[in-house]
C-alpha positions in Angstrom: -87.1 2.5 -35.0 -87.1 -0.5 -37.4 -84.4 -1.0 -40.0 -86.5 0.1 -42.9 -87.4 3.4 -41.3 -83.8 4.0 -40.2 -82.4 3.2 -43.6 -85.0 5.5 -45.2 -83.7 8.3 -43.0 -80.2 7.4 -43.9 -81.0 7.2 -47.6 -82.8 10.5 -47.6 -79.7 12.1 -46.1 -77.4 10.4 -48.5 -79.4 11.2 -51.7 -80.3 14.7 -50.5 -76.7 15.6 -49.6 -75.6 14.5 -53.1 -77.7 17.2 -54.7 -78.2 19.7 -51.9 -74.6 20.8 -52.0 -75.0 22.5 -55.4 -78.3 24.0 -54.2 -76.6 25.5 -51.1 -73.9 27.0 -53.3 -76.1 27.8 -56.3 -77.0 31.3 -55.1 -73.3 32.2 -54.5 -72.0 30.6 -57.7 -74.8 32.2 -59.8 -73.4 35.6 -58.8 -69.7 34.8 -58.8 -69.4 32.7 -62.0 -72.4 34.0 -63.9 -75.0 32.1 -65.9 -72.7 31.7 -68.9 -69.9 29.9 -67.0 -72.5 27.7 -65.2 -73.9 26.9 -68.7 -70.5 25.9 -70.0 -69.9 23.7 -66.9 -73.4 22.1 -67.3 -72.8 21.4 -71.0 -69.4 19.9 -70.4 -70.6 17.8 -67.6 -73.4 16.5 -69.8 -70.9 15.4 -72.4 -68.6 13.7 -69.9 -71.7 12.0 -68.4 -72.0 9.9 -71.5 -68.5 8.4 -70.9 -69.5 7.9 -67.2 -72.6 6.1 -68.4 -70.6 3.6 -70.4 -68.1 3.3 -67.5 -70.9 2.5 -65.0 -72.9 0.5 -67.6 -75.5 -1.4 -65.6 -73.2 -2.2 -62.8 -74.8 -0.1 -60.0 -78.3 -1.5 -60.5 -77.1 -5.1 -61.1 -74.7 -5.1 -58.2 -77.3 -3.6 -55.8 -79.7 -6.3 -56.8 -77.2 -9.2 -56.6 -75.9 -8.2 -53.2 -79.5 -8.0 -52.0 -80.1 -11.6 -53.2 -77.1 -12.9 -51.2 -77.0 -10.5 -48.2 -77.5 -13.4 -45.7 -74.6 -15.5 -47.2 -71.1 -14.2 -46.8 -69.5 -16.6 -49.3 -72.1 -16.0 -52.1 -72.1 -12.2 -51.6 -68.3 -12.2 -51.8 -68.5 -14.0 -55.1 -71.2 -11.7 -56.3 -69.1 -8.7 -55.3 -65.9 -9.7 -57.0 -67.7 -11.0 -60.1 -69.4 -7.6 -60.4 -66.4 -5.5 -59.5 -63.9 -7.3 -61.9 -66.3 -6.8 -64.7 -66.8 -3.2 -63.7 -63.0 -2.5 -63.7 -62.6 -4.0 -67.1 -65.4 -1.9 -68.6 -64.5 1.4 -66.8 -60.8 1.0 -67.5 -61.5 0.7 -71.2 -63.8 3.8 -71.1 -61.0 5.7 -69.3 -58.6 5.1 -72.1 -61.1 6.2 -74.7 -61.9 9.3 -72.6 -58.2 10.3 -72.3 -58.0 10.2 -76.1 -61.2 12.3 -76.3 -59.8 14.9 -73.8 -56.6 15.2 -75.7 -58.6 15.9 -78.9 -60.7 18.5 -77.2 -57.5 20.1 -75.8 -59.5 21.7 -72.9 -58.3 21.9 -69.3 -61.9 21.4 -68.2 -62.2 18.1 -69.9 -59.0 16.9 -68.3 -60.3 17.8 -64.9 -63.3 15.6 -65.5 -61.0 12.6 -66.0 -61.4 12.2 -62.2 -65.2 11.6 -62.8 -64.3 8.5 -64.8 -61.9 7.3 -62.2 -64.6 7.7 -59.6 -66.8 5.2 -61.4 -64.0 2.7 -61.4 -63.7 2.7 -57.6 -67.4 3.1 -56.8 -68.8 0.4 -54.4 -71.8 2.3 -53.2 -74.0 -0.4 -54.7 -72.6 -3.0 -52.4 -73.5 -1.1 -49.2 -77.0 -0.4 -50.6 -77.5 -4.1 -51.3 -76.4 -4.8 -47.7 -78.8 -2.1 -46.4 -75.9 -0.4 -44.8 -77.0 3.2 -45.6 -75.4 4.7 -42.5 -71.9 4.2 -43.8 -72.8 5.9 -47.1 -74.3 8.8 -45.3 -71.3 9.3 -43.0 -69.0 9.4 -46.1 -71.3 11.8 -47.9 -71.7 14.2 -45.0 -67.9 14.6 -44.6 -67.2 15.2 -48.3 -70.2 17.5 -49.0 -69.4 19.7 -46.0 -65.8 19.9 -47.3 -67.1 20.7 -50.8 -69.2 23.6 -49.5 -66.3 25.0 -47.4 -63.8 24.8 -50.3 -66.2 26.6 -52.7 -66.9 29.5 -50.3 -63.2 29.7 -49.4 -61.5 29.4 -52.8 -64.0 30.3 -55.5 -64.1 34.1 -55.4 -64.2 35.4 -59.1 -65.2 34.3 -62.6 -61.5 33.4 -63.1 -61.9 30.6 -60.5 -64.1 28.7 -62.8 -61.6 25.8 -63.3 -60.8 25.7 -59.6 -64.6 25.2 -59.0 -64.6 22.3 -61.4 -61.6 20.7 -59.8 -63.2 21.0 -56.3 -66.6 19.6 -57.6 -65.1 16.6 -59.4 -62.0 15.9 -57.2 -63.9 15.7 -54.0 -66.6 13.5 -55.7 -63.8 11.1 -56.6 -62.4 11.1 -53.1 -65.9 10.3 -51.6 -65.9 7.0 -53.6 -62.4 6.1 -52.4 -63.4 6.5 -48.8 -65.7 3.5 -48.8 -63.1 1.0 -50.0 -61.4 0.2 -46.7 -64.8 -0.7 -45.1 -65.4 -3.6 -47.5 -63.2 -6.0 -45.5 -65.9 -6.4 -42.8 -68.4 -7.8 -45.2 -66.3 -10.0 -47.5 -64.3 -13.3 -47.0 -61.7 -15.2 -49.0 -62.9 -17.3 -51.8 -60.8 -19.3 -54.3 -60.1 -17.5 -57.6 -61.2 -20.5 -59.5 -64.8 -20.0 -58.1 -65.1 -16.5 -59.6 -66.7 -16.2 -63.0 -66.8 -12.4 -63.5 -67.6 -12.1 -67.2 -70.5 -14.5 -67.2 -72.6 -11.6 -65.7 -71.9 -9.4 -68.7 -75.2 -10.2 -70.4 -77.5 -9.2 -67.5 -75.3 -6.1 -67.0 -75.7 -5.3 -70.6 -79.5 -5.8 -70.4 -79.6 -3.3 -67.5 -77.3 -0.9 -69.4 -79.9 -0.4 -72.1 -82.4 1.2 -69.8 -79.6 3.1 -68.1 -78.9 4.8 -71.4 -82.5 5.7 -71.7 -82.7 7.0 -68.2 -79.6 9.0 -68.8 -81.2 10.5 -71.9 -84.0 11.7 -69.7 -81.8 13.7 -67.4 -78.8 14.7 -69.6 -79.7 14.9 -73.2 -81.9 18.0 -72.6 -78.8 20.0 -71.5 -76.7 18.8 -74.4 -79.5 19.6 -76.9 -80.1 23.0 -75.5 -76.4 23.7 -76.1 -76.4 22.2 -79.6 -79.7 23.8 -80.8 -79.7 27.2 -79.2 -75.9 27.7 -78.9 -76.8 29.8 -75.9 -74.9 29.3 -72.6 -77.4 31.4 -70.7 -80.3 29.1 -71.7 -78.4 26.2 -70.3 -77.5 28.2 -67.2 -81.2 28.9 -66.5 -82.2 25.3 -67.1 -79.3 24.0 -64.9 -80.5 26.2 -62.0 -84.1 25.1 -62.3 -83.3 21.4 -62.5 -80.9 21.7 -59.6 -83.8 22.8 -57.3 -86.2 20.1 -58.6 -83.5 17.4 -58.3 -82.8 18.4 -54.7 -86.3 17.1 -53.9 -86.1 13.9 -56.0 -84.3 11.9 -53.2 -87.0 12.7 -50.7 -89.6 11.0 -53.0 -87.5 8.1 -54.1 -85.4 7.3 -51.0 -88.0 4.8 -49.5 -87.9 2.8 -52.8 -84.1 2.5 -52.7 -84.4 1.3 -49.1 -87.1 -1.3 -50.0 -85.4 -2.5 -53.1 -83.2 -5.0 -51.2 -86.4 -6.2 -49.3 -88.4 -6.6 -52.5 -85.4 -8.4 -54.2 -85.1 -10.7 -51.2 -88.8 -11.5 -51.1 -88.8 -12.2 -54.8 -85.9 -14.5 -54.5 -87.7 -16.4 -51.8 -90.9 -16.5 -53.9 -92.8 -14.4 -51.3 -94.9 -12.6 -53.9 -97.4 -11.3 -51.3 -94.5 -9.7 -49.4 -93.4 -8.0 -52.7 -96.9 -6.5 -53.2 -97.1 -5.4 -49.6 -93.8 -3.5 -49.8 -94.9 -1.8 -53.0 -98.2 -0.6 -51.6 -96.4 0.6 -48.5 -94.1 2.7 -50.8 -97.1 4.0 -52.8 -98.8 5.6 -49.8 -95.5 7.1 -48.7 -94.9 8.4 -52.2 -98.2 10.2 -52.4 -97.6 11.7 -49.0 -94.4 13.3 -50.3 -94.8 14.1 -54.0 -98.0 16.1 -53.8 -96.8 18.8 -51.3 -93.4 18.8 -53.0 -94.8 19.5 -56.5 -97.4 22.1 -55.3 -94.8 23.6 -53.0 -92.3 24.3 -55.7 -95.0 25.9 -57.9 -96.1 28.2 -55.1 -92.7 29.2 -53.9 -91.0 29.8 -57.3 -92.0 33.4 -57.8 -90.8 34.5 -54.4 -87.6 32.4 -54.1 -85.9 32.8 -57.5 -85.2 36.6 -57.4 -83.4 36.7 -54.1 -81.9 33.2 -54.3 -80.2 33.5 -57.7 -80.1 37.3 -58.0 -80.8 39.6 -61.0 -81.2 38.2 -64.4 -82.5 34.7 -63.5 -86.3 35.4 -64.0 -86.5 32.8 -66.8 -85.9 30.1 -64.1 -89.4 30.8 -62.6 -91.5 29.3 -65.5 -89.0 26.5 -65.8 -89.6 25.5 -62.1 -93.4 25.6 -62.6 -93.1 23.2 -65.5 -90.6 20.9 -63.9 -92.3 20.6 -60.6 -94.7 18.2 -62.3 -91.7 15.9 -62.7 -91.6 15.3 -59.0 -94.9 13.4 -59.2 -94.2 11.6 -62.4 -90.6 10.7 -61.6 -91.6 9.4 -58.2 -94.0 6.9 -59.9 -91.7 5.8 -62.7 -88.9 5.2 -60.1 -91.3 3.1 -57.9 -92.7 1.0 -60.7 -89.6 0.7 -62.7 -86.5 0.7 -60.6 -88.1 -0.5 -57.4 -90.5 -3.2 -58.8 -89.7 -4.3 -62.3 -85.9 -4.6 -61.8 -85.9 -6.4 -58.4 -88.5 -8.8 -59.7 -86.2 -9.5 -62.7 -88.5 -8.0 -65.3 -85.7 -6.0 -67.0 -87.1 -6.4 -70.5 -90.4 -4.7 -69.6 -88.4 -2.0 -67.8 -86.2 -1.5 -70.8 -89.2 -1.1 -73.2 -90.7 1.6 -71.0 -87.6 3.8 -70.6 -86.3 3.3 -74.1 -89.7 4.4 -75.5 -89.7 7.4 -73.2 -86.1 8.3 -74.1 -86.7 8.2 -77.9 -89.8 10.3 -77.4 -87.8 12.7 -75.3 -85.2 13.3 -78.0 -87.9 13.8 -80.7 -89.8 16.3 -78.5 -86.6 18.1 -77.6 -85.8 18.6 -81.3 -89.3 20.1 -81.8 -89.8 22.0 -78.6 -86.3 23.4 -77.9 -86.2 25.1 -81.4 -89.5 26.8 -80.5 -89.3 27.5 -76.8 -85.6 26.9 -75.9 -85.1 25.8 -72.3 -88.8 25.8 -71.7 -89.2 23.4 -74.6 -86.7 21.0 -72.9 -88.8 21.1 -69.7 -92.1 20.4 -71.7 -90.3 17.5 -73.4 -89.1 16.0 -70.2 -92.5 16.1 -68.5 -94.4 14.6 -71.5 -91.9 11.9 -72.3 -91.7 10.6 -68.7 -95.5 10.7 -68.4 -95.7 8.4 -71.4 -93.2 6.1 -69.7 -95.4 6.0 -66.6 -98.5 5.0 -68.7 -96.5 2.1 -70.2 -95.4 0.9 -66.8 -98.9 1.0 -65.5 -99.9 -1.3 -68.4 -97.1 -3.8 -67.6 -97.9 -4.1 -63.8 -101.7 -4.0 -64.1 -102.1 -7.8 -63.6 -100.0 -8.0 -60.4 -100.6 -4.6 -58.8 -103.9 -2.9 -58.5 -103.7 0.4 -60.2 -107.0 1.5 -58.8 -105.8 0.8 -55.3 -102.5 2.6 -55.9 -104.3 5.7 -57.2 -107.0 5.7 -54.5 -104.3 5.8 -51.9 -103.5 9.3 -53.0 -106.9 10.9 -52.6 -106.3 12.4 -49.2 -102.9 13.9 -50.3 -104.4 15.3 -53.5 -107.1 17.1 -51.5 -104.7 18.4 -48.9 -102.2 19.5 -51.5 -104.8 21.3 -53.6 -106.1 23.2 -50.5 -102.5 24.1 -49.6 -101.7 25.3 -53.2 -104.8 27.6 -53.4 -104.6 29.1 -49.9 -100.9 29.6 -49.6 -100.7 30.7 -53.3 -103.1 33.6 -52.5 -100.8 34.7 -49.6 -97.6 34.3 -51.6 -98.8 36.7 -54.4 -99.0 39.5 -51.8 -95.5 39.0 -50.4 -92.4 40.6 -51.9 -89.4 38.4 -52.7 -87.2 37.9 -49.7 -85.7 35.0 -47.7 -88.0 35.7 -44.8 -91.1 35.7 -47.0 -90.0 32.5 -48.7 -89.6 30.9 -45.3 -93.1 32.1 -44.3 -94.6 30.6 -47.5 -92.8 27.3 -47.0 -93.8 26.9 -43.3 -97.4 28.0 -44.1 -97.6 25.3 -46.8 -96.4 22.6 -44.4 -98.9 23.7 -41.7 -101.9 23.8 -44.0 -101.0 20.4 -45.5 -100.6 18.8 -42.1 -103.8 20.3 -40.8 -105.7 19.0 -43.8 -104.3 15.5 -43.4 -105.3 15.7 -39.7 -108.9 16.8 -40.6 -109.0 14.0 -43.2 -107.7 11.6 -40.6 -105.1 10.2 -43.0 -103.8 6.9 -41.5 -100.2 7.4 -42.5 -100.1 10.9 -41.0 -101.9 9.9 -37.8 -99.7 6.9 -37.2 -96.6 8.9 -37.9 -97.7 11.6 -35.5 -98.5 9.1 -32.8 -95.2 7.4 -33.2 -93.3 10.7 -32.9 -95.3 11.7 -29.8 -94.8 8.3 -28.2 -91.0 8.6 -28.8 -90.9 12.1 -27.3 -92.8 10.9 -24.2 -90.4 7.9 -23.9 -87.4 10.1 -24.1 -88.8 12.5 -21.4 -89.5 9.5 -19.1 -86.0 8.2 -19.6 -84.6 11.7 -19.0 -86.7 12.0 -15.8 -85.6 8.7 -14.5 -82.0 9.7 -15.0 
């Protein structure tokens, strides 16, 4: 297994575990805490996230890219690390002071608990290991902490009164997960004279990456805040939180390959290997189509059967939200590919900024209009439409370098297979009552139909992957037989 494929698997596990923990516990917490408490937590988290945004600024994206540029030179990457980290500590330390003043003004225990979230951003070095393509270390850290989080929630969160304890577990263990990576830095860094470090000279490029970070943040946070401000209804925020938690669980599956290829694309760009850059992008496009189509159609098909048993009584409004937000899986996969995984590593931050800022401004405007009329559903409509506009702008910016026709044509097989799966499995799903077994049957049926259609269409990615798996199975059997 080559390093890209191995890192893809690692990154899928890393990203999936980050969001799958709340999904595993969502059904339990929905019953124990109630939609109103979940709504309060979601609203508070959305407010605190603005402070986290300023604390992180553009550090994670900038650091990831800079380490990618210098991953083959220990001296230069050490300088890049400390220049980035010192700037990060100065920024996040300032934000922490401001947040403490804010928490004192709010006079809420919940806001004080979230202080640990700001501290977590101060010690974060995940971007370094991503730039070094060392995703295995990140996954190991995440597995340990996420399993511990699940255990703590099921053991200690028993009633509505344990709401603050749940918040402490959620935020405290997230902070601990960041601390765990720090001791491993020594293996990748060396000593460099202090006089050779110039930390604050990178402030301008970090600031340039911070602007699109604000816009991206607006996409995924402002909707929850605006639902709270406009509707003043914790239940609406609770429904929206549950729907987005399911959709965001699938996001890592459709964006993980891009994160893995980002260091490769950055490295090729630095070496002026522009053909290599395009080849990596096209490789990602085919893989993206392969995943986003069944993911989006699958969520739409499974929503009616899954929501009643998974969340329990009173969560029916989550169903239409899921059917709207599943479209985001396709659109977000594309905006992540063209923006974060092409424009940024090829140092086209200004174009990336234009796309996401335009989409973010449009998102706020549409939220103001749609939430007043349709509440949580309005926020879902606004998110889908604004990100679609962002995608169109990105297509315009990359049209001279990347063939849009080629990228779209690579998805024909997956669109046909996904449509057949959606229609056939959807007909079966309508006849099944809501239960965990029937949801499992629907999911497995969808996978089988999708795979069979790709086999009939002789899709090269699917055929090559199947052959690779079979070849590895035969090899393992031969090695076992020899032993």
